[in-house]
Backbone as CSV, one residue per row, in Angstrom:
resi,resn,N_x,N_y,N_z,CA_x,CA_y,CA_z,C_x,C_y,C_z
1,MET,133.431,-6.451,193.427,134.351,-5.445,193.914,133.831,-4.071,193.466
2,VAL,133.845,-3.117,194.373,133.359,-1.780,194.047,134.502,-0.906,193.544
3,LEU,134.147,0.193,192.937,135.117,1.078,192.299,136.235,1.499,193.241
4,ALA,135.904,1.878,194.463,136.926,2.348,195.402,137.949,1.256,195.707
5,GLU,137.512,0.003,195.766,138.444,-1.095,196.027,139.392,-1.298,194.848
6,ILE,138.863,-1.228,193.648,139.699,-1.366,192.445,140.698,-0.213,192.375
7,ALA,140.231,0.982,192.652,141.102,2.157,192.623,142.207,2.032,193.660
8,GLN,141.865,1.570,194.851,142.860,1.432,195.908,143.943,0.422,195.520
9,GLU,143.557,-0.682,194.919,144.533,-1.675,194.457,145.480,-1.066,193.424
10,SER,144.940,-0.297,192.515,145.757,0.344,191.487,146.743,1.331,192.103
11,MET,146.280,2.110,193.067,147.156,3.091,193.701,148.217,2.409,194.559
12,ARG,147.862,1.309,195.209,148.852,0.543,195.984,149.965,0.018,195.083
13,ALA,149.605,-0.284,193.848,150.589,-0.784,192.885,151.457,0.354,192.336
14,GLY,151.186,1.583,192.760,152.016,2.704,192.357,151.520,3.478,191.156
15,HIS,150.280,3.259,190.766,149.739,3.915,189.581,148.953,5.168,189.933
16,GLU,149.033,6.160,189.050,148.118,7.290,189.121,146.796,6.785,188.549
17,LEU,145.717,7.456,188.827,144.406,6.956,188.435,143.695,7.960,187.538
18,VAL,143.204,7.468,186.395,142.373,8.266,185.492,141.036,7.551,185.369
19,LEU,139.984,8.229,185.772,138.632,7.679,185.671,138.004,8.182,184.379
20,ASP,137.668,7.254,183.496,137.059,7.591,182.210,135.544,7.633,182.383
21,PHE,134.981,8.823,182.334,133.544,9.010,182.536,132.788,9.117,181.214
22,SER,133.385,8.739,180.103,132.740,8.926,178.800,131.416,8.171,178.683
23,ALA,131.261,7.066,179.371,130.015,6.293,179.292,129.079,6.580,180.467
24,LEU,129.474,7.512,181.326,128.680,7.825,182.515,127.738,8.985,182.217
25,HIS,126.446,8.745,182.386,125.455,9.783,182.110,124.761,10.272,183.368
26,LEU,124.714,9.433,184.392,124.082,9.777,185.659,125.004,9.385,186.799
27,LEU,124.880,10.083,187.909,125.681,9.790,189.083,124.802,10.003,190.299
28,ASP,124.670,8.955,191.128,123.836,9.083,192.319,124.711,9.278,193.553
29,SER,124.080,9.320,194.721,124.819,9.577,195.952,125.829,8.474,196.259
30,ALA,125.534,7.244,195.870,126.493,6.155,196.083,127.745,6.369,195.245
31,GLY,127.569,6.814,194.019,128.710,7.099,193.149,129.530,8.258,193.670
32,ILE,128.858,9.283,194.160,129.569,10.423,194.739,130.362,9.974,195.963
33,GLY,129.755,9.119,196.771,130.452,8.580,197.937,131.703,7.807,197.549
34,GLN,131.612,7.029,196.475,132.774,6.284,195.992,133.883,7.231,195.547
35,LEU,133.513,8.323,194.879,134.510,9.293,194.433,135.201,9.969,195.616
36,VAL,134.445,10.302,196.642,135.040,10.906,197.833,135.995,9.915,198.493
37,LEU,135.597,8.659,198.587,136.452,7.621,199.174,137.734,7.452,198.358
38,ILE,137.616,7.434,197.042,138.798,7.315,196.175,139.738,8.497,196.408
39,SER,139.189,9.691,196.519,140.017,10.867,196.767,140.753,10.742,198.096
40,MET,140.071,10.278,199.122,140.697,10.105,200.428,141.796,9.040,200.364
41,GLN,141.545,7.960,199.653,142.540,6.894,199.524,143.769,7.376,198.761
42,ALA,143.582,8.275,197.826,144.694,8.780,197.018,145.585,9.722,197.812
43,GLN,145.031,10.414,198.785,145.803,11.383,199.548,146.910,10.721,200.367
44,ALA,146.629,9.577,200.968,147.610,8.922,201.839,148.921,8.606,201.108
45,PRO,148.872,7.932,199.955,150.136,7.643,199.254,150.592,8.771,198.324
46,GLY,149.878,9.892,198.331,150.269,11.023,197.480,149.984,10.798,196.004
47,ARG,148.951,10.075,195.692,148.578,9.790,194.305,147.610,10.851,193.790
48,ASP,147.613,11.018,192.465,146.669,11.913,191.811,145.564,11.090,191.171
49,VAL,144.362,11.607,191.230,143.220,10.992,190.559,142.619,12.043,189.640
50,SER,142.468,11.686,188.374,141.899,12.592,187.379,140.622,11.995,186.823
51,ILE,139.749,12.868,186.361,138.516,12.437,185.705,138.571,12.934,184.267
52,ALA,138.331,12.021,183.338,138.345,12.363,181.917,136.955,12.182,181.328
53,CYS,136.627,13.042,180.405,135.406,12.926,179.583,134.108,13.012,180.378
54,ALA,134.073,13.798,181.426,132.827,13.947,182.191,131.843,14.794,181.389
55,SER,130.611,14.344,181.325,129.574,15.113,180.629,129.280,16.391,181.418
56,ASP,128.652,17.353,180.762,128.285,18.596,181.439,127.379,18.321,182.636
57,ARG,126.474,17.380,182.473,125.522,17.048,183.542,126.245,16.477,184.762
58,VAL,127.160,15.542,184.518,127.911,14.938,185.619,128.818,15.987,186.257
59,ARG,129.473,16.793,185.453,130.350,17.834,185.985,129.555,18.827,186.826
60,TYR,128.366,19.188,186.376,127.509,20.095,187.135,127.194,19.507,188.509
61,LEU,126.838,18.237,188.540,126.515,17.576,189.803,127.732,17.541,190.730
62,LEU,128.903,17.260,190.172,130.121,17.237,190.986,130.475,18.636,191.490
63,ASP,130.223,19.653,190.673,130.427,21.039,191.116,129.440,21.402,192.222
64,LEU,128.192,21.020,192.029,127.128,21.337,192.984,127.410,20.733,194.354
65,THR,127.961,19.534,194.380,128.258,18.843,195.642,129.671,19.140,196.148
66,ASN,130.404,19.966,195.439,131.777,20.356,195.761,132.766,19.190,195.661
67,VAL,132.378,18.104,195.069,133.270,16.967,194.866,134.251,17.262,193.727
68,ALA,133.866,18.122,192.812,134.738,18.467,191.682,136.067,19.043,192.160
69,SER,136.063,19.695,193.303,137.295,20.311,193.814,138.340,19.273,194.217
70,LEU,137.951,18.014,194.312,138.868,16.945,194.715,139.664,16.366,193.553
71,PHE,139.274,16.699,192.321,139.852,16.058,191.147,140.275,17.084,190.100
72,GLU,141.171,16.641,189.228,141.516,17.419,188.044,140.737,16.817,186.879
73,PHE,140.185,17.671,186.029,139.352,17.216,184.919,140.059,17.418,183.593
74,PHE,139.835,16.466,182.676,140.412,16.511,181.340,139.336,16.180,180.323
75,GLY,139.474,16.728,179.139,138.519,16.477,178.069,138.706,15.127,177.409
76,SER,139.867,14.510,177.619,140.133,13.212,177.003,140.978,12.358,177.938
77,VAL,140.883,11.062,177.757,141.700,10.128,178.534,143.167,10.329,178.178
78,SER,143.448,10.508,176.886,144.838,10.683,176.472,145.453,11.942,177.106
79,GLY,144.683,13.003,177.219,145.174,14.215,177.863,145.489,13.991,179.336
80,ALA,144.625,13.243,180.004,144.859,12.927,181.419,146.087,12.045,181.579
81,LEU,146.238,11.064,180.706,147.399,10.173,180.778,148.696,10.922,180.495
82,GLU,148.658,11.849,179.550,149.842,12.668,179.262,150.244,13.476,180.486
83,GLU,149.259,14.032,181.160,149.539,14.815,182.361,150.147,13.929,183.456
84,CYS,149.605,12.721,183.616,150.163,11.778,184.594,151.606,11.449,184.253
85,SER,151.874,11.232,182.973,153.227,10.895,182.526,154.194,12.036,182.770
86,SER,153.757,13.253,182.506,154.654,14.395,182.680,154.901,14.677,184.160
87,ASN,153.938,14.389,185.013,154.128,14.570,186.458,155.066,13.524,187.032
88,ALA,155.077,12.342,186.428,155.940,11.252,186.915,157.380,11.454,186.500
89,ALA,157.594,12.210,185.433,158.965,12.400,184.916,159.759,13.392,185.718
C-alpha cells in the first residue's frame, strides 16, 4: 500500500493527518506526486494535512516545486497534533 492510500483511509475515518518527516532526508518526484495526491484527497472531505519535522533540504525542495503551499509545517509532531486538536474543538 502506498502513502496516499494509507492517508486516504485515515481521512475517510475522520482523522486529520500529520506526516512525520523526521526520518526523511530525500524526496524524489514520486514522493512529491504522493504529497500532491494526498493534498487533493484531503480537500474533498475538508481535512487538513500537516507536515512535521521536515529537514531544511526537504522543505527547500517542497518550496522549489511549490508543493509547500499545500501544507502547514510544524517543527514537531506534538505541535502539529496540538494544532489539529485545537481546530477540532
